[in-house]
C-alpha positions as CSV (number, residue, x, y, z in Angstrom):
1,X,15.6,-65.9,102.7
2,X,17.2,-68.4,105.0
3,X,19.9,-67.4,107.4
4,X,22.8,-69.9,107.4
5,X,23.7,-71.2,110.9
6,X,26.8,-69.7,112.4
7,X,29.6,-72.2,113.3
8,X,33.3,-71.9,114.0
9,X,35.6,-72.9,111.1
10,X,37.4,-76.3,111.4
11,X,40.5,-76.2,113.6
12,X,42.8,-77.2,110.8
13,X,41.6,-74.2,108.8
14,X,42.3,-71.9,111.8
15,X,45.8,-73.5,112.2
16,X,46.6,-72.9,108.5
17,X,45.5,-69.3,108.7
18,X,47.6,-68.7,111.9
19,X,50.7,-70.3,110.3
20,X,50.3,-68.4,107.1
21,X,49.8,-65.1,109.0
22,X,52.9,-65.7,111.1
23,X,55.0,-66.5,108.0
24,X,53.6,-63.4,106.3
25,X,54.5,-61.2,109.2
26,X,57.9,-62.8,109.5
27,X,58.7,-62.0,105.9
28,X,57.3,-58.5,106.1
29,X,59.9,-55.8,105.2
30,X,61.4,-53.6,107.9
31,X,60.8,-49.9,107.9
32,X,64.4,-49.3,106.6
33,X,63.7,-51.7,103.7
34,X,60.5,-49.9,102.9
35,X,62.1,-46.5,103.1
36,X,64.7,-47.6,100.5
37,X,61.9,-48.1,97.9
38,X,59.1,-45.8,99.2
39,X,60.7,-42.6,98.1
40,X,59.1,-39.6,96.5
41,X,60.9,-40.4,93.2
42,X,59.0,-43.7,93.1
43,X,55.7,-41.8,92.9
44,X,56.8,-38.8,90.8
45,X,58.8,-40.5,88.0
46,X,56.6,-41.0,85.0
47,X,56.6,-44.5,83.5
48,X,56.4,-43.0,80.0
49,X,59.8,-41.5,79.1
50,X,60.2,-38.8,76.5
51,X,61.7,-41.3,74.0
52,X,58.9,-43.8,74.3
53,X,56.0,-41.5,73.5
54,X,55.5,-38.2,71.7
55,X,53.7,-37.0,74.9
56,X,54.9,-37.3,78.4
57,X,52.4,-36.3,81.1
58,X,53.5,-33.9,83.8
59,X,54.0,-35.1,87.3
60,X,51.2,-32.8,88.5
61,X,48.8,-34.4,85.9
62,X,49.8,-37.9,87.1
63,X,48.9,-36.9,90.7
64,X,45.6,-35.4,89.7
65,X,44.7,-38.5,87.6
66,X,45.5,-40.8,90.6
67,X,43.4,-38.6,92.9
68,X,40.5,-38.6,90.5
69,X,40.6,-42.4,90.1
70,X,40.7,-42.8,93.9
71,X,37.8,-40.5,94.4
72,X,35.9,-42.2,91.7
73,X,36.4,-45.6,93.3
74,X,35.3,-44.4,96.7
75,X,32.3,-42.5,95.2
76,X,31.1,-45.8,93.6
77,X,31.6,-47.6,96.9
78,X,29.6,-44.8,98.7
79,X,26.9,-45.1,96.1
80,X,26.7,-48.9,96.7
81,X,26.6,-48.4,100.5
82,X,24.1,-45.6,100.8
83,X,22.0,-45.4,97.6
84,X,22.0,-48.8,96.0
85,X,19.3,-51.3,96.6
86,X,22.0,-54.0,97.0
87,X,22.0,-57.5,95.6
88,X,20.5,-60.8,96.5
89,X,23.1,-63.5,96.4
90,X,22.4,-67.3,96.3
91,X,25.4,-69.3,97.4
92,X,26.1,-72.3,95.2
93,X,28.3,-75.2,96.0
94,X,29.4,-78.4,94.4
95,X,27.0,-81.3,94.8
96,X,29.4,-83.2,97.1
97,X,29.9,-80.2,99.5
98,X,28.6,-80.3,103.0
99,X,27.8,-76.6,102.9
100,X,24.1,-75.7,102.7
101,X,23.0,-73.3,100.0
102,X,21.5,-70.0,101.3
103,X,20.2,-66.8,99.9
104,X,21.2,-63.6,101.5
105,X,20.9,-59.9,100.8
106,X,23.9,-57.6,100.4
107,X,22.9,-54.1,101.2
108,X,24.6,-51.1,102.9
109,X,28.0,-52.0,104.3
110,X,27.3,-55.7,103.7
111,X,27.6,-54.9,100.0
112,X,31.3,-54.2,100.6
113,X,32.0,-57.7,102.2
114,X,33.0,-59.5,99.0
115,X,36.7,-60.0,98.2
116,X,36.1,-58.1,94.9
117,X,35.1,-54.9,96.8
118,X,37.9,-55.3,99.4
119,X,40.3,-55.3,96.4
120,X,38.4,-52.4,94.8
121,X,38.6,-50.2,97.9
122,X,42.3,-51.1,98.4
123,X,43.0,-50.0,94.9
124,X,41.2,-46.7,95.6
125,X,43.3,-46.3,98.7
126,X,46.4,-46.9,96.7
127,X,45.4,-44.3,94.1
128,X,44.5,-41.7,96.8
129,X,47.7,-42.1,98.7
130,X,50.0,-42.1,95.6
131,X,48.0,-39.1,94.2
132,X,48.3,-37.2,97.4
133,X,52.0,-37.9,97.7
134,X,52.6,-36.8,94.1
135,X,50.6,-33.6,94.3
136,X,52.1,-32.6,97.7
137,X,55.7,-33.2,96.3
138,X,55.0,-31.2,93.1
139,X,54.1,-28.2,95.2
140,X,57.5,-28.5,97.0
141,X,56.1,-29.7,100.4
142,X,57.5,-32.6,102.4
143,X,55.5,-35.8,102.3
144,X,55.1,-37.8,105.5
145,X,57.1,-41.0,105.2
146,X,54.1,-43.1,106.4
147,X,52.1,-41.8,103.4
148,X,54.9,-43.1,101.1
149,X,55.1,-46.4,102.9
150,X,51.4,-47.0,102.9
151,X,51.1,-45.9,99.3
152,X,53.7,-48.4,98.3
153,X,52.3,-51.2,100.4
154,X,48.7,-50.7,99.1
155,X,50.0,-50.6,95.5
156,X,52.0,-53.8,96.1
157,X,49.0,-55.5,97.4
158,X,46.3,-54.1,95.1
159,X,48.0,-54.6,91.8
160,X,48.3,-58.5,92.0
161,X,44.9,-58.7,93.7
162,X,43.3,-56.9,90.8
163,X,44.7,-59.5,88.4
164,X,43.5,-62.3,90.8
165,X,40.0,-60.9,91.0
166,X,39.8,-60.4,87.2
167,X,40.9,-64.0,86.6
168,X,38.5,-65.5,89.2
169,X,35.5,-63.6,87.9
170,X,36.3,-64.4,84.2
171,X,37.3,-68.0,84.5
172,X,35.4,-69.2,87.7
173,X,32.4,-67.0,88.7
174,X,31.1,-66.0,85.3
175,X,31.0,-69.5,83.7
176,X,29.4,-70.9,86.8
177,X,26.8,-68.1,86.8
178,X,26.0,-68.7,83.2
179,X,25.1,-72.3,84.0
180,X,22.3,-71.1,86.3
181,X,20.7,-69.0,83.6
182,X,19.4,-65.4,84.1
183,X,19.0,-65.6,87.8
184,X,22.7,-66.7,88.1
185,X,24.0,-63.7,86.2
186,X,21.7,-61.1,87.8
187,X,24.4,-59.8,90.1
188,X,26.8,-59.3,87.2
189,X,24.2,-57.3,85.2
190,X,24.1,-54.6,87.9
191,X,26.0,-51.6,86.5
192,X,28.2,-51.2,89.6
193,X,29.4,-54.8,89.2
194,X,30.4,-54.1,85.6
195,X,32.5,-51.1,86.7
196,X,34.2,-52.9,89.6
């Protein structure tokens, strides 16, 4: 395995990142704007109404399902960090690229460095926070407003990112991996990759 040399990114890339970050922070909602939407009703109102389906799940069941999904996601991430042998990844670039291909091993916490796993863990955080808010509210207790705000923000980020990751894997990564034969698709055949 060759270790790629470390270099600073090009200055124009840094400038674009800083400008995009500044614009994102400038358009970020205020706490008051968040509090208008991040209410307990947002997390305890079932999407399925009684007229749409013959069965409407209870709010308590919705909260338990969300907690179960969040715990399942983090259990899989913990498995990948502590028990999995990891994966060997070979970077591939277009022929005209100046980037040099390298092979590296993703084990332990390094296995969580891909954008797919960032989104996976963000989705788990969203499920845990919304499940916690729902189950606490069902029992008649007050939910901390920061839990509601974070639950809303993580959902607002994780939902579109899940679609993005699905599209990129399906239409970019998988076809490119198929071109490289069995060694190109090895990382996708690992059962954790199939679940994520």
